[in-house]
N, C-alpha and C positions, 0 to 999 in steps of 0.2 A: 645771391640771396639778399634782399633788403632786409638790413638788420634792425631797421629805426621803427618799424611798426609792426613787429610779430608778436604773438601770444605764445611762450615758450613753457613747456613743463620739462625740467630736467629730473629725471628719476635717478637716484643715487649721487645727487649734487650737494650732499651735507657736507663734503670735505674735498680736499685736493683740486683736481682739475674740474670737477663738476662744479664745485662751488665758485671758483675763479670764473669759470664761462658764465655762470648765473649772473655774477656781477658785471661782467663784460656785456652781456644782452641788455641788462638794465642801462649801463652807462650808454648803450647805441640807442636806447629809445623803446626798447620792447618791453612789454609786460611779461614778467617772469614768476613762475612758481616752481618750487623745489619740492620733491617727495622723497622720504627715506626712512631709517629706522630710528636715528638719533635724536631723541627729544630735546636734548640740549642743544645740538647744533640747530635744529629747526627753529628753537625758540630765537637763537641769535639770528637767524636769517629773517624771521618774522620782524625783529627790531630794525633790520635795514629796509624794510617795507617790502619784501618778497613773500609772495603767497608760499604757504607751507602746508603740506600733507603727510600723514603717517602711511607708509607703504613698505611692506616686506615683499621683495620680487620671489621669494621661495614660497610663497603662500597665495594660491590662487584667489581665495575669498579676500585677502587684503588687496590684491591688485583690483579686483572688482568693485570693492567698496570705495577705494581711492578714486577708480576712474568717474564712478558716479558723482563723488563729491567735487572732482576737478573740473567736470563738465557742467555740473550746477553752477559753480562760481565762475567758470571761463569757458562759456558755449561758443567763443570765437576761436578756441585752442586750434592752432595750426601747425605747431612744430613740437616733436615729442623727442627727446633725446635721452637715450638709454645708457646710464653711466654705470650702474651697479656691478661690482666685480670683486672677487677675491683673488689673492695670489698665495700659493702655499707650496713651501719646500715639500718634495716628495722622494723618498729612497724607494725606488721600484724593486729593491732587493728584499723590502720588509712588506709583507701583506698588509700590514696596519696602514699603509698609506693610502688604501681603498677608501677610507672614511672621509680624506681629504677630497679624493678624487669626486666622491659623489657630491660633497659641498660645493666643489668649483664648479661641477657641470649643471648643478640645480641652480646656482646663482648666476654665472656668467652666460650660459647658453639657455637654459630653461627660463631663467629670469628675463631675459631679452625677448624670448617669444612670447612669454605670458604679456608683458607688457606692450608688444607692438599688437598681439591678437586684441587686446583691451581697447586700444585707440584706432585700429584700421578702420572700423565700421564708421566711426565719425569723421574720419578725414576723407574717405570716400564719398561719404553723404555731402561734405562741403564742396568736394570737387577740386580741392586744393589743399597742399600741406606738405610737411616734410618729416620723415623719421631720420634721426642722426642716431646710428648705431655706432658703438665704441668697440674697437678690436685692439690691436696691440702690434708694435714692431715684432713681438715674439711670436705673433700668429705666422710670420713670413720666415723669421730665421729663430729656430727654437733656442731656449734657454735650457738646457738639460735637467738643472736642478728643480725646474718647475714644468714637469712634462704635461700635467693635465690643463695647467693654465695655458700652455701654448695650444693644446689641442681644442679647449674651449673656444679661444679666440680664433682660430683657423675656422672652427665651425660657424662663429657668428660672422666671418667674413663670407663664407659660403652661403649662409643662409640671407645675407643682407643683398648678396647678388640675385638670389632666387626673388627674394622679395621685391625688389627693382623690376624684375621682369615681370612679375605677376602684377605689379601695381601700374605698369605702363598703360598709358590712356586714361587712368583715373584722376590725373591731377596732382596725385601723390607722389612724391620723389623719395628716394633713399639716398642718403649721404653718410658714407662711412669714415670714422674719425679714427685716425691710426696713430696713436701716440708712441713716440720712443720713451725711454727711462725720462721721467721727469721728477724733479726734485720736489716731491711731496711726502709726507709721512716718513720722514728720515730716510728717503731714498738718497739723497745727496751724501749721507755717511757711509751707505753701502756701495754707491756707485758714483765716483767722483766726475764721471762724465755726464751725469744726469743734466738734462736741460733745464734751466732756471724757469720756474712756473710762469713768472711774468712774461718772458720772451716766448714760451710756448704758447700762451694764450694770446698773446699780440698776433703771432704769426696765424694762428687757428683762425682768428676772427678777419684778418686780411683775406684769407683763402675763402672763407665761407662767404665774404662780401662780393667775391667775384661773379660775374653774370656772363655764361650760366655757371652755377656752382658745380665744382668738380665732384664727380663721384666718389672719389676718395680724397680726404683732407690729409695732404702729406706734408708735413713740416720737412724743412731740409734736413733736419737730424734723423729722420727716421728712412730717408732713402736708402743707405746702405742695408737695412732690413729688407724693406720693400722689393729692392731690385737685385737681392744678392745672386739669386740664380740667373737672372738675365745677364747680369754683369760678370758671372764665372767666378765669384768670390764665394759662394755659399759653402762648399765643402771647407775651405780654410777657416771661415768664420765660425762655422758649428764646431771644428776641432778646436779651436781657440777657446770658444765659450764653454766646452766640455770639461775644461780645466776648474770651472767653478764648481764642479761636482765635490770638491774639496770642501765646500761649504756645509755638506752634510754630516751630521755626526758620525764618526768613525770610518768616514771614506777620505783615504789619503792617496788612494790610487787615481 
């Protein structure tokens, strides 16, 4: 992928990985816009010269309005990155977890579908472009305290595979970005093994710049997750990660 002359929309790029990738695309020479809910973050990004749009991926009307605004300002849009996501701890012994599960699926999975649906006709009409969906290493190696997060990201992986197959021949590609734990939003305090954001973003941009661009963007730090079943380490790693259930209130077993 030539990173120097693209027009990129990053949905959910107001913080963390998305915000850093927005800056990296700008530095590479691309035109970049970010869509999200945080008005404060959007204002900060606007001061950096990045286009900004208000968008809530859980609201179909919001997505549709944002699509019209984006395409009016950036009719040459050729790259859509879907970053929006939430992570919740859930105790599956407590039925009250269901609300968190609903929010997670509505944001992580249905939000991704709403965004891709919104921009698919435009990219097909152009005859060229790329969707970048974002999953997680947890999609491949579950983290038991976050069951619906893992399930939603696994679903986005499967959806990305199907989207790629259905768009074959249209000129529109689908690239899946699979982050490991990255040191954003305090992750470095919870997980001392979290990959520094700067190093992660550098590796991602290097992988995206390959020609042809890989279907999956896998930094070195996520290989243990992605290939656990192939490498025969899956059961041991899941057992090890199950110890983290002690994070849940009242769960010491």
